[in-house]
C-alpha angles and dihedrals in degrees: 000000000000119000116260116248124231118216137171132207130207141167116216138176122238089265093052099259127146095187134030124247090280093072132233097354097043095102105122090106090070095053100084090049098045094055100055121116091249096048093049092050091046093054092048089051089054089049094050094060099041129081100171130047123196115206138179120224097263095053092041091056093040098046093039090053093053116025099057089059091057095059094082097024101126094195094053122104109270090237090055090051089050091051092048089053088050092053092049093052104037122094107262120197113191124203113204139141092202108041118090099183142013124220103181111106116267092009130125139173114254113256095197136038119290094251094046090047093053093047089051092048093049089062094053132082116267147083126289125314115241122207095202113217094306115148093188096047093046093050092053093048094046089054090056096041093246100132118090101178141020122207104197124184107198112203119207097236133101107214097184094212141025138089116326121220096220115041126197108279095040109150110267115243141152129238138193120223108233104167141016128193124178120206135212090252093057095255118132127217111214124190116201127183121206116254104230 
C-alpha cells in the first residue's frame, strides 16, 4: 500500500490575498476565475484523486450551505453538479473549537489534533487527502511538514487589502513546479510538489 498524499488548494490574487478588503466574505473577485472551463476541470481532477477532505469551520459552514443545493440545480453547469455530488459523498473531517455537531452528509468533527489526524489518515487505505482552501489548516500542516503538494490558482487582480494566505512567520520550505495551466480568464493554475 502506498502512502496517501496530502495536498492543499488555494486561490490568491497577484498580491497574495485570499479575500478582498471587505474581509472573509469579500470573495466575488474569484467568481469569474472559478467558473472557466479550465478551473472547473482542474477542480474535478482534484476530486477524482481524493477520498478525504479536511475543512476548517468557516469553509465547512460556507461550502455546506451552498454545494448541497447545487446537486439538483438543473441550470448549474454539469461539472458543478458533479463536484457538488462529490462533496456530498466524500469523507469530510472538520476541525473546529466551536462546533459541537456536523449535519452535512458524511462529515464528522475531528477527534484528534490536525497533525495526528493526518498522520493516521496517511496510514489508511484511500485516495489523497485534500485540505480544502483552509488557511489555518494549511499553516499548521506546513509547520509540521505534512503537505506534499500545493494547487495554487493565481488570479490576475491586485486587491490592495484583505487577508493574506501566507502570513509573516510561515514555516520556510521549498517547492518544485510540476504543472501549469492557463485559463480563459487569465488566471493560472500552478502545481507545486514539496522538496523533501
